[in-house]
N, C-alpha and C positions, 0 to 999 in steps of 0.2 A: 335715434333710428331714423331711417329715411323711407320714403314711399309708403307712409302710413296715412290712411284716410281718416284723420282725426280733425273734424271741422272745428271743434271748439273743446276746451278743457272744462270738465265738470269737477265737482268737489271730490269725488272718490276715484282715485287712479288705481288701475290694475295692470300688472305686468306679469307674464307667465311664460312657460317654456314647455316644449314637448320633449320628453325624455327619449334620447337615442332615436330620433325620428327616422334617419336613413335605414337603420337596422330593422325597423318595423315593416319594411316593404321587401318582399322576397323577389328573387330573380327567377325568371322562368328557366326550366332545365335546358332548353335549347340555346339560351344565351349565356349560360354559365362558363362556357369555354373562353369567352372574352375576358373573364375575370379570374384568370389562373395565375398562380404564383408558386414558387418553390420554397420549401421550408423543411426543417428536420422532422422526422417522424415522431409524433407525440411530444413535440417540443423538446426533444432530447438531443443535445448536440453530439452525443456519441453514436447516434443512429444515422442511417442513410437519409439523404434528401429525397423527398417524394413530392408529387404534384398535388396541389390543393386547388379547390374551386370555391369561390365565394357564392354562398346561397342567398345572401342579402346584399343590398346596396351599401357601399362603403363611403366614408367621408373622403373627399378628394377626387372622386370620379366625376367627370364632366356632366354626365347625365343624371346624377343622383339628385340634385336640387329640383330639377324639372319633374322627375318621376314622383318625388315625395310631395311636391306642391300639388301635382295633379291628383294624387291619392287623397290628400287632405281635403281638397275642395269637393271631390266626389263623395267623401264621407259626410261633409256638411250638407250637400244637396240631398243625399238619401235620408238624413236625420232631421230634416226641416219639419216634416209633418208631425213627428213625435216630440221633438224638443223645442220647437218654436223657431220663428223667423229671426229673433234677436241672436240666438246662438249661431245660426247659419251665417248671418252677416258679420258677426264678430270674427269667425274663422276665415271668411272669404275676403273681407276688406281690411282687417286689422292685424293680420299675420304677415310677417316677412320670413319666409322659410319656416323655421320652427319657433320663432319668437312672436308673442302677442302683446299688444299694448292698446289700452282703451281707457275711457273714463265715463262714470255714471253719476247722476245727481244724488242718489240716495244709496244707503247701505243695503236695503232690502233688494233693490234692483241688481246691485253688484253681486250679492250672494246668489240670487237666482240665476244670473248669467253664468257664474263660475260653475255651479252645480250642473246646469243643463249642458254646458260645453264639455265638462268632464265625462258625463254619462254618454254624450253623443260620440265622443272620440274613443271611449272605451270599447264600443262595439266594433271598432276597426283596429283594436289592439294598440291604441295610442293612449299614452298616459300623460295628462296635463299636470305638471308639478312646478316647483319653484315659483309659487304665486306670491307676489310682493304687492303690498298696498299701503297707502298712507292712513288707512282707517284701522284703528285698533279693534273696533267691533267686528269688522270683516275677518280679521285674522283670528279673533277669539271664537267666532261662530263656525269656522271651517275646521277641517282635519289638519292637525299640525304636521302630519307627514307630507302634505302637499305644499306646505308653505316653506319658503326659504328663509335663511337667517340674514338679518340686516346687520352688516358689520360697519361700524363707524370708527374710522381712524383719522387722526389729525397729523398731517405731514408738515415737517419743518425743513427748510432748505439747508440748514446747518446742523441737522441732527447727526449726520455722518461724522462731521468734524468733532462734535462733542463726544460721540461714542468712541471715536478713535482715541481721543485723549483719555477718556475714562478707562480704557483698557490698559493704558500704560501707567497712568498716575492719577490718583483721585485728587481733585482740586478742592480741597477744603483747608481750613486753617491748620489743622493738626499735621497734615502731611505735606504742607507747602515746601518744607525744606528738602523734600525728595527731588524737587525740580532742579536743584543745583547741578545735578549730573545730566540733566536734559538740555537739549539745544533750545528749549523754550525759556530757559532761565533768564537770559539777557533781554527777552521781550517783555518781562514783567506782566504775564498774562492775567486776565481776570474774566469772569463771566458777567455779562450784562443782564438786564432784567428779563430778557427773552431766553437766557441760557446760551447765548452765543459767546464763544471764546474769542477774546479780542486782545490786541496789543495794548499794554499799559503806557509806558513811556513817561515823559515829563511835559507833555503838551496839553495837560488838562485845562489850563487857563487860557489856551489859545482861542481865538475867535473863529477858527476853522470849523467846518462841519464835523459832526461826531464821527462819521465813518472815515474821514480823512485823518483825524487825530488818533483814532483807535480802529484800525482796519481789522477785519475778521481774519482769524488764523485758520488756514487750511493745511491739512497734513501733507507731508511729502509723499509723492507717488500715488496718491489716492485718485480714484476715478473722477471725483468731483473737481479736484485740482486740474486734471487734464481737460475737463470740459470748460473750465473757466479760461484756461490758457488758449484753447482752440477758439473759443468765442471771441476773445479780445484780439487774437491774432488775425482772424478774418475781419474784425471790425476796423482794424487799421490797414486793411488791404495788404496783408502778407508782408509787413515790414520786418525789420531785423529784431534782434534780441532786446536791444535797449528800448526801442519804441514799444514793443509788445509788453515788456516788463513795466514800463511807465504807465501804459494804459491799464494794466491790472492794478497797480497801486492807486491810481486815480479813482478806480471803481470801488475802492474800499476793501481790497483783499490783500492779505499777507500770506504768501505761500512759503512754507518752510523748504529751503533748498530750491528757490524759484529759478535761480540762474541756470542750474544744470537741467532742471525740468523744461524750461523754455527752450534751451538749446537743443535738447533731445526732441522736443515736439516740432521745432522748426526743421530739424534735419529729416524728420519723417513726413513733412508736408510735401505732397506731390506738386502743388502749385508752385511752391518756392523752388523745388528742384527744376521745374520747367523754366522758371523765370531767371534764376540765378545759379543753377547747378554748374559745378565745375566740370569741364570737359575731361574725359579720360585721356591718358597719355600712353601711347604705345612705347614699348622698349625701343630705345634708339638703335637703329640698324648699324651694322659695321660700316667702316669707311670704305668707299669704292677703291679698286686697285689703283686708279690714276692719282689718288691722293697719297698713296703710300710708296710710290716709286721715287727714284732719285735721278730723273732725266735733267737735261739742261734747262735753264730758266725759260719760262713761257712755252713749254712743250704742251702742257695741259692747262687750259685757260678757262676761266669763268668770267662773264662780263654782264654788265647791267647799265641802264641809263638812269641818270639822276639830274635834277634841276627842275625848272629852267631858271636863268638869270636874265634880267633886263639890262641891255647894254646900249650905249650911244653909237649909232652908225654914222651919222653925219649931222652937221649943224644946219639949222634952217633959220630964216629971218624971224620967225615967231617962237623959236625954241630949238629943240633937237629931235631928230627922228630916232625912235627906239625900235629894237627888235629883240628876239629871244635867242638864247644859246643854251644848249644842254651839254652835259658831260657824259662821256662813255668811258667807263673804267674797265680795264682788263686786269684781272688778278691771276697770277700764277698759282695754281693749286698746290704746288710743291714748295716753292721758295717764299711764297706770300708777297712777292714783288708786285707792284702795280704799275700800270701805264694808263695815262689819261689822255683822251682825245676830245676836242671840242667840236661839236657838230652844230650846224646852223638850222637844220630842219629835222623833222621826225619821220621823214619818208625813207623808203628802202634805199634810194640812191645815196643819200647822205650817210646812211649806215655803212653801205658798201665802200664808200670812199674812206671813211674812218677805219674800216677793217683793213683796207689796202695799205693805208699809212702805217697801221700797227704791224702788219706782216712784213712790210718793207724794212722797218726798224728792228723788230725783234726776231724776225725769221719765221719760218713755217711752224705751224702748230699741228698737234695730232688730234686733240679733242677740244671742242668748244662746248661749254655749258652755259645755259642762260635760263632765266625764269620766264615761262610763257604765260603765267597767270595774270600778273598785275602790270607788267611792263610792255609786253609784246603782243599778246593775243586777245586780251579781253575786250577792248573797245569801249570801256566805260570812261576813260579819261584821255587826255591828250597824249599821254605816254603810250597808250595801248594801240596807237595807229602805226607803230613802227613796222610791224610785220602783217600787213593786210594780205588778204588772200591772193590778190593779183600780183603783189610784189614778192610774196614769199618764195615763189618758184625761182625768181631771179637770184635771190639771196642764196637759196639752197644750191642752185647751179654753180654760183661762184665758189661757195664753200667746197663743193664736190671737186671742182677743178683744182683747188688747193690741196687735195688729198688729205682732208681732215674730217673727222666725224663730229656732227652737230647733235648734241643731246639736250632735250628740253626737260626741265623739271616739271613736276605736276603743278597745276595752278593752285592758288591758295595755300602754298606750302613754301613760304619764304625761308623756313629753316633748312630746306634742301640746299639753298644757296647761301648759307651763313658765312662762307669764306669771303665772298665779295660783298655781301650786304654789310658785314662788319667794317669793311674798308670804306664804304660810302659814308658811314657815320663818322669815321675818323677824318675823312676829307671835309665833310661839312663843318666839323668843329674847328679845324684849322682855318678854313675860309671865313667862318664867322668871326674868328679871332682877328683876322685881317681887316674885316669890313665892319666891325661892331661900332666904330666911332663915326664913320662917314656913310655907312650903308652902301648900297650899290649904285648911288647916283653918279659916281665918277668912273664907272666901269666902261671900258671899250673892249672891242674884240681882241686887240693885241694885248691889252692889259690882262684880260681874263686868261688868255692862253699862257702868258708869262706866269701868272699866279698859279695856274694848274701845274705848270712845270715845276715850280718851287715846291708846291705841295707834294708832288710826286717824289722829289728828292727827300723831303722831310719824312714822309711815310716809309720810304725804302731804307731809311737809316735806323729804323727801330730794330731792336734785337729780335731774332727769330725765337730763340730759346729763353729760358728764365735767366735773369742777370745773376752771375755768381756772387757769392758773399765773401769768398776767399780771394785775396789780392794775387795769389799765386796761380789762380785758375786762368786759363786763356780767355781773352776777351770774347764777348759773344759775337756770333756771326750775324750779319745783317743782310737783307736782300741786295743792298747797294754793293756790298763786297762781292757777291756772286755776279753782279751785272758789270761792274767796272774793274774788279780785282784791285781796288784801292781801299786803304784803311781810313784815311782822314777824309772827312766830308768837305764839300766845297765851302770855302770861306765866303762871307758876304763881301760885296764890293766896298772899297775904301771910301771914306768920307763921312761927314756928320750931316744927318738929314733931320729937318725940322718939319713942323706941321704944315708950313706954307708950301712945302714941296708937293703936297697932295694936289695942288692946283697948278703945278708946273706943266708946261707944254712938252717937256721932255719925258717921254714915256718911261725910260729906265729910272729916272729920279722918282717919279710917282710910284712905280712898282716897288722900288726898294723901301720907300717910306711905308707903304702898306705892309710889307713884310716885317718891318721893325715894330709896327704898332701891335702886332699880335703877341710880341714878347716871346716868340717861340721859333726863332730862326735856327737853322741847322747847327751853327757854332754854339749858340747858347744852350741848346738841348744836349748835344752829344760830345762836344770837345772836352769838357771837364772829365767825362768818363774815360775818354781815350787817354788822357794824360795820366790817369791813375792806373789803368790796366796795362798789362804787358802788351807790347806791340808785336803780337804773333797771332796768326789766324789758325784756329783749330781745323782739324781734318773734317771734310764733309761727312765722313762716316760717323764720327763722334757727335757732331751736331745733329745729324739725322736721328741717331739713337736717343739723344736728349729730347728731341721733339716727340718721338714715338713713346718715350717714357711718360711724357705728359698726357698722351692719349690713353695710355694704359691706366694711369692713376685717375683719370677723369671718370666720374660716375655719371653715366648717361641717364636721361629721363626715363621714367617708367620702371626703374629697377624695384622689384618687390611689390609691384602693383598688379592688379588683375588685368590681363591682356584681353583685347577684343577677340571674340570667336564668332564663328558662323551661328546663325539662328538667334543672335542677340538682338533685342529690340532697343533701338537707340533713337536719339534725337539729333538731327543735323543742325548745327549751330551756325548756319549761313543765311537764315531767313529766306530761303528760296521757295518755301511752301512744300507741297506734297512731292514725294519722290516715288516714281512708278517702279523702277527697277535699278539695281546696283550691280556692279562688277567690282571684285576686290582683287588687287594684285599683292602677291606674297613676296617677301624678301628672301634672301638666302637663308635666314635663320628660321624660316617657316612662319613668321608672324606677318599679319596684314600690314602693308606699308602704305598703300594708297587705294583710293576708291574712285570709280567712275560711275557717275549717275547719268542714266539715260532718261530723258523726259520728252514727252510729246507736246509740241506747241500746237494746240488745237486751232487757235485763231489763224495761224499762218499756214497750217496744213503741212508742216514739215517736221522732221524728226531731228533732234539735236542731242549731242552728248557733251558732257563736261567732266573733266577729271579733277580730282582734288586729293590732297593728302588728308588722311582721316583725322578729324577733330570731333570726337563724339561728345556728345553731351547735350530748334525753335519750333518746329511744328511738324516734322515728318517722322512717321514710324516706318522703319524698314524691317520687314520680316520675310524670310526665305522659305519657300515651299518646294520641297524636293519630290520628284516622282520616281517610281520604281522603273526598272529597265523596260518592263512590258508596257507600262503606261507611257513612257517616253517614246517607244517605238510606235505605239498606236497614235500618239500625237503627231509624230513625224509623218505617218501615213495619211493623216487627215489633211495635210497641207495640199491645196489644189495645185495641179500641174498647169503651167501656162499652155494655152492652146497653140498647136502648130509646131511645137518643138519638144524634144525629150527633156527629161528632168536633168540629165547630166550637163549638157551644154547650156541649158537655161540657168542652172546653178552657177556655172562659171561666168556667164554673162552678167548675172545679178551681182556676183562678188566683185567683178571688175568695175561695174557701174558704181557700186557703193564706195569702193576704195578710191576711185578716180574723182568722183564728184562730191565726196563728203567734205564737210567743213573742217575736219580734223586732219592733221598731218602727223605721221608716225615715222619713227626711224626704222622700224621693222614691220613688215607686212607678212602675215602667215595665213594661208587658206587651207582648210581641211575639208576634203571632199570624200564623202562616204557614198558608195554606190555598189550595186551588185554586178556580177559579170554578165548577166543576161540583159542588161539595159541596152536599148537600141541606140548604140553609139554612132553618130554621124561624123565621119572624119572631116567633112567639109565645114563643120561647125565647132566640134569639140576642140580640136588642136588649135585652130585660130583663136578661139576664145582663151585657151590656156596661154598662148603666146602673148596675148594682150596683157594678161595678168603678170607674166614674167617681164613684160616691157616696163611695168611700173615697179620692178624689183620686189614682186611678191613671191614668196616661197610657198609652193604647192605640195601638200601631203595628201596622199590617196590611200584610203582604206577600202579594199575590194572584198565584198562578201560573196563567196562562192568558190567553186573549183578553179584551180589555176589554169586549167585547159579551156575555160570558157573564152569565147571570142572577144569579149570586151576587155579582158585583162591586158593583152598587149597594147591596146589603145590607151589604157590608163597609165601604162609605163611611159608612154610618150607625153602624156599630159603632165605628169609629175615633174618636179624639179630634179636636177641631177645632184648626186648619183642616185639611181633607183633603189639601191640597197638600203638607203636611209630615209627614203621618201615614199616608198610604195610598200604597203603591208596587206596581208591577206587574212581574212577571217572566213573559215569554211562554212559555218552555220549561222543562221540568223539568231539562234539562241546565244551565240558568243558575241553579241553586239556590245556587251559590257566591256570586252577587251578593247573595242574601238573607242569607247569613252575614256578608258584608261589611257589609251594612246593619245587622244586629243589633249587631255590634261598634261601629259608629260611633254608633248611636243610644243604646246603653246606656252606652258609655264614651266620654266626650267627648274623651279624649286620643287615641283611635284614629282614623286617617284611612284610608278605603278606598283600595286601590291603583288602582281604576278608578272612573270616574264611576258614581253610583248610577243605578238604573233610572228611567225616566221616570215621573212621578207620574200617577195616574189623573185623568181630567177631573172 
């Protein structure tokens, strides 16, 4: 016990308790309404529920200990003159709420103190009982009803294990044969001198410790076994199953079925889930339409940058000057053909030059796809400087002039660009095969360009569909056939090349020797196949159907697994710290496909957003809180209006400023304006601000609340994008604002469908 004024311990110790101390103090009638509760009449569940009032103080109430202690000390002060100063000080200084503890030098003094204290407290209807003492004489002289029973138990750590075994099989010599059917039979168990069940085995003559030779047996699934596993798992700092099991064995325990129990315990460990939990995988989305069409080659293209390589630019007196070169691969999304361009720098001008060379050779394209997370936008590495904010406008302007659409994949989602990412791996393997003996010490710009061209030919000669097993089947179609309309690949130049040709001054000799080193020239790879297969090209429709069949048979990731839903608490596995708010994008199948995390950079004082494909599964909890329609409207009303202008034109100006100066670039911009027809619309500000938004290709939707004859409605028609039938909608009453939210979701997210028909459009 604590807070006891026991200055020293005497020979005779006394411990006592006040019976139901709180119930001995009544509540005044005027305060009983504060202790009301509902319960069944006469404690009968078949009767109605009535209102009860507590007339005494109850356990658990905040004020009960203070009131009871005050009453106890008041009783001691009033009984001091009659029962002595010792009884008063015992109650005042040696009681903690209802428990008393003290010690006295003699038995007679102890008996007098107990009797006087009992009599003093009895006058206040307080009963002192459960008196415990180390003096047998004190217990014998007092009333036995006031004394408690001293219970003495000896606890053993392994009594549970022994009792568990005793329930199933008695361990004695007569019934030892019954263990043959038990899983303990092979352990040769025995009971040691302390009654602990241990493993027998054949190591009795070993010099090891006794607990190592004969570990204690713990039952499978028992609570004690779980405690041992949890203790040693935390002791080894949440390591895996093997290390945890080894720590348990070294501690001298043998758990029956330990492997399964340890695995189950580790799977339920929260810390392990945070450190090494597997990320959840969403159901793989359907292929986009531009992947399933059959247009001419390089109509729909995905591209990415890879490298760099160190090349020799010129010779100097002290050695050679070196520089870097990167590769820019363009992959046809339909025919899987590739085109490689070598770029000298990582700035926007070099990229535009490479894009111009590609368009000049392969013709115009309709769609350009690229990865904006790790190669073009991020800024964490040298590759990320391709599309800086200042140069991005020039690139977008050039792409727009070529009448093609540029689509960015979400950052941190390389699987969105798996078509061209896979080709980069193939290109690297072929180039590594060419350079594995000499490295890149002999590379020059001309040599690298030539090798990239040969690599392009090798990759484009691979079959698009699966190789047939029947000789009568038509030969497989390759991207090179679609590009050149030729069947036989280009043969290598004639001549015998040796290792010394690597150091030749003739660039074509050096290049051919590098190609022969890899052992994978075009003729060596594909010509034997062409000699065996029939020399006819299948129809593009049949080949396309063969490719589509492969997609149909392919089992995408996430099939049969739980899909991410709203209100799920997850961990973001990117190590970015806390996440303030998130926005989720849905695919056509209605499943979450990507996530945008908006975070506040307090140090810089600016707001930034980052998008990423969802990989759930280091430190951020994301939880969504939704408001009702009334609460949302009140929250919107609480937003302060800018001074000097009305909310309509101010909202348009704010949207234009945000979209124009933001660090993000989007292929589509949509603005949803909600206003009532009574707003003070200024034509000199509202329409110009709307034109600024339309000037940056923003699409404006207007939801007008109020009667269509109000003066502000015609002005809103001029603000919205054309045609007004699809961009201006009217809600007659403020109570119908939920229709406006339905409209917002349907217009911004094409996968969402409103539960009810949309409001009628304005005329």
